[in-house]
C-alpha positions as CSV (number, residue, x, y, z in Angstrom):
1,X,-24.3,-13.4,20.6
2,X,-24.8,-10.0,18.6
3,X,-27.1,-10.7,15.5
4,X,-25.2,-8.3,13.3
5,X,-23.3,-9.5,10.3
6,X,-20.2,-7.5,9.1
7,X,-19.5,-7.8,5.6
8,X,-15.5,-8.4,5.5
9,X,-15.3,-9.1,1.8
10,X,-12.3,-7.0,0.4
11,X,-11.4,-5.6,3.9
12,X,-9.2,-6.5,6.5
13,X,-6.5,-5.6,9.2
14,X,-2.5,-5.3,9.1
15,X,-0.6,-4.9,12.4
16,X,3.0,-4.1,13.0
17,X,5.2,-7.2,13.2
18,X,8.2,-7.4,15.3
19,X,8.9,-10.9,15.1
20,X,9.3,-11.7,11.3
21,X,12.3,-11.3,9.2
22,X,12.9,-11.3,5.3
23,X,15.7,-13.7,4.9
24,X,15.4,-13.8,1.0
25,X,13.7,-12.1,-1.8
26,X,13.9,-12.1,-5.6
27,X,11.8,-13.2,-8.5
28,X,10.8,-16.7,-9.7
29,X,8.7,-17.6,-13.0
30,X,5.4,-19.5,-13.0
31,X,3.5,-20.3,-16.3
32,X,5.7,-17.5,-18.0
33,X,4.9,-14.9,-15.3
34,X,7.9,-13.5,-13.2
35,X,6.6,-13.3,-9.5
36,X,8.4,-11.3,-6.9
37,X,8.6,-13.1,-3.6
38,X,10.3,-13.4,-0.4
39,X,11.0,-16.1,2.3
40,X,10.0,-14.7,5.7
41,X,11.2,-16.4,9.0
42,X,8.8,-16.1,11.9
43,X,9.4,-17.4,15.4
44,X,6.1,-18.9,16.7
45,X,6.2,-20.3,20.2
46,X,10.0,-20.6,20.4
47,X,10.0,-22.6,16.7
48,X,11.2,-21.0,13.5
49,X,8.7,-21.0,10.9
50,X,9.1,-20.1,6.9
51,X,6.6,-18.7,4.7
52,X,6.9,-17.7,0.8
53,X,5.1,-14.5,0.3
54,X,4.3,-13.3,-3.0
55,X,4.0,-9.7,-4.2
56,X,0.7,-9.0,-5.2
57,X,1.8,-5.4,-6.4
58,X,3.7,-2.3,-5.4
59,X,2.0,0.4,-3.1
60,X,3.0,3.9,-2.5
61,X,2.8,6.3,0.4
62,X,0.1,9.1,-0.1
63,X,2.0,11.9,1.3
64,X,-0.4,14.7,-0.3
65,X,-3.8,13.4,0.9
66,X,-6.6,14.7,-1.2
67,X,-8.9,14.7,1.8
68,X,-8.8,13.1,5.2
69,X,-10.5,9.9,3.8
70,X,-7.9,9.5,1.2
71,X,-5.6,6.2,2.2
72,X,-1.9,6.5,3.8
73,X,-0.9,3.8,1.3
74,X,-2.2,2.6,-1.8
75,X,-2.0,1.1,-5.2
76,X,-3.0,-1.2,-7.9
77,X,-2.8,-4.9,-7.1
78,X,-3.5,-8.0,-8.9
79,X,-4.9,-11.3,-7.3
80,X,-6.0,-14.6,-9.1
81,X,-6.0,-12.3,-12.4
82,X,-8.2,-9.9,-11.0
83,X,-7.1,-6.2,-10.9
84,X,-7.7,-4.3,-7.5
85,X,-7.2,-0.8,-6.2
86,X,-5.7,-1.3,-2.7
87,X,-6.1,1.4,0.2
88,X,-4.5,1.4,3.8
89,X,-5.4,3.8,6.6
90,X,-3.2,4.5,9.8
91,X,-5.4,3.4,13.0
92,X,-4.9,3.0,16.5
93,X,-7.0,0.5,18.6
94,X,-8.7,1.5,21.8
95,X,-5.7,-0.3,23.7
96,X,-3.3,2.1,21.9
97,X,-2.1,-0.3,19.2
98,X,-1.3,0.9,15.9
99,X,-2.7,-1.1,12.8
100,X,-3.5,-0.4,9.1
101,X,-7.3,-0.8,8.1
102,X,-7.2,-2.0,4.4
103,X,-9.7,-1.9,1.7
104,X,-9.9,-3.2,-1.9
105,X,-12.4,-2.6,-4.9
106,X,-12.2,-4.2,-8.1
107,X,-10.9,-1.7,-10.8
108,X,-13.0,-0.7,-13.4
109,X,-12.1,-0.8,-17.1
110,X,-11.2,2.9,-17.4
111,X,-8.8,2.7,-14.3
112,X,-7.1,-0.4,-16.2
113,X,-6.5,1.4,-19.1
114,X,-5.5,4.5,-17.5
115,X,-2.9,2.6,-15.4
116,X,-1.6,0.6,-18.6
117,X,-1.1,4.2,-20.4
118,X,0.8,5.6,-17.6
119,X,3.1,2.5,-17.3
120,X,3.6,2.4,-21.0
121,X,4.6,6.5,-20.9
122,X,7.2,5.9,-18.0
123,X,10.5,7.5,-18.9
124,X,12.3,4.6,-17.2
């Protein structure tokens, strides 16, 4: 066995899903906070399974990347009352399967203040 240990904290992978369907989405309130969520149906070994998916934040496509290292999709998310900056990069595995490599980093106070100011200045 390889002795190398990889730090998986704040990193992950997302793959293309063909066996799932969003059957309901909307909002619910928990402890006074409005939570955007969805019920997703997935067929597992011939049996329908249902999951409640909860939104951590809205993401945007990065169509005008500043560099090759810039994420293809990203945005601010909140998980367990901690704000993160989310980034996702399109990748293809050695077997030709497309996936998205993802990374999170805790937002610093300056980014949090700047984002709040952007939201407050939004014209809509």
